[in-house]
N, C-alpha and C positions, 0 to 999 in steps of 0.2 A: 045550708047555705044556698043563697044566689047566684047562677053564674053572672057577675055584672056586665058580659058579650049579648047575651040573651035578654038582657031588660028592655022592656018596651019604647020607653022613655029617651032611650040610647041610642036604639035603631030608629025612630023618628028622626031624632036631631042628627043620626048618620042622613041620611034620606036629605032631609032638608039643606043640612050644609051641600052635597051633593050640588043637589039642586041649585043653590046659589052661586057656589063656584061653576056654573056652566052659563048662569044668568050672566056672571061678572065676565065673565070672559070671551059673550054672545055681545056686551057693550064695547071690550077694550076694541075687539075688531068693527065695533059700529065706529067709534071713536076714529080709528084710524081709520076707516073710509072716507069718513065725512073731512079730516084731516087732510088728506090727501086730492078730495077737490077741490077745497077750500083753497090749498096750491095751486092747482088747475085754474081755479078760476081766477084767484089775483094776478096769475099771470096773463091769463087772456085779458083782465081787463088793465094790465100795465100796456099791453100791446095796442088796446084799443084808443090809452090814452095818449099812447103817444101820436099817435094815428091822429088824432084829434089836434092836438098839437101842428104836427106837420102843416094841417090842412087849414088851420089859422093865418098861423104865419101865410101861408101861400096865399091866402086869401086878403090876407092884412097887405099881402107887397103888388096883387093883382092890379087895384088902381094907378099904383105907381109904375108898373110895365106897361100899363095902357097907355098912361098919359106921355111919356118917355116916346113911342112909335106914331105919338101923334104928330 
């Protein structure tokens, strides 16, 4: 009888399985890094949006302030 553990096909499958598990883990790490970067960018955009809103409001009030001073 042949030992099933020494079957070349079984060994190739086990090697491939190991390769795929490593690739999957690497992919998960990349996704986590991208999600963290997305969160950082979202916060940055939120701050920029707030600054834009403040400056637009200040600009829209500027003529009224200038006219009141005259």
